[in-house]
C-alpha positions in Angstrom: 0.0 0.0 0.0 2.8 2.4 0.9 4.7 1.5 -2.3 1.6 2.2 -4.4 1.2 5.6 -2.9 4.9 6.5 -3.5 4.7 5.1 -7.1 1.6 7.1 -7.8 3.0 10.4 -6.4 6.1 9.8 -8.6 4.0 9.1 -11.7 2.0 12.3 -11.1 5.1 14.4 -10.6 6.7 12.8 -13.7 3.7 13.7 -15.8 3.7 17.2 -14.6 7.4 17.6 -15.3 6.8 16.3 -18.9 3.9 18.8 -19.2 6.2 21.6 -18.1 8.9 20.5 -20.7 6.1 20.6 -23.3 5.1 24.0 -22.3 8.7 25.3 -22.6 8.8 23.7 -26.1 5.7 25.6 -27.0 7.3 28.9 -25.9 10.3 28.1 -28.2 8.0 27.2 -31.1 5.9 30.4 -30.6 9.1 32.4 -30.5 10.3 30.9 -33.8 6.9 31.6 -35.3 6.8 35.2 -34.1 10.1 35.8 -35.8 9.0 34.1 -39.0 5.5 35.4 -39.3 5.1 38.9 -37.9 1.5 39.8 -37.1 -0.4 42.1 -34.7 -1.3 39.1 -32.4 2.3 37.7 -32.2 3.0 39.5 -28.8 -0.3 38.3 -27.3 0.4 34.7 -28.4 3.9 35.0 -27.1 2.7 36.4 -23.8 0.1 33.7 -23.5 2.7 30.9 -24.1 5.0 32.4 -21.4 2.2 32.6 -18.9 1.3 29.0 -19.7 4.9 27.9 -19.2 5.0 29.8 -15.9 1.7 28.1 -14.8 3.1 24.7 -15.7 6.4 25.2 -13.8 4.5 26.7 -10.9 2.3 23.5 -10.9 5.3 21.3 -10.7 6.7 23.3 -7.8 3.3 23.3 -6.0 2.9 19.6 -6.5 6.4 18.9 -5.3 5.6 20.9 -2.1 2.3 19.1 -1.5 3.5 15.6 -2.3 
């Protein structure tokens, strides 16, 4: 029972870490897109991707503290 709880916590944390890595990759791709295709909404999309990455990283840190 104890081992199952530890494994489930580790799996949740690992999934969130992968999600944060994905969010950082999205930030990189949006940055490349903004340099290639310059539009009026580029800064808004870039800001949204940075906020998303910050949220994902914050979620990992919060979960680390809770678990």
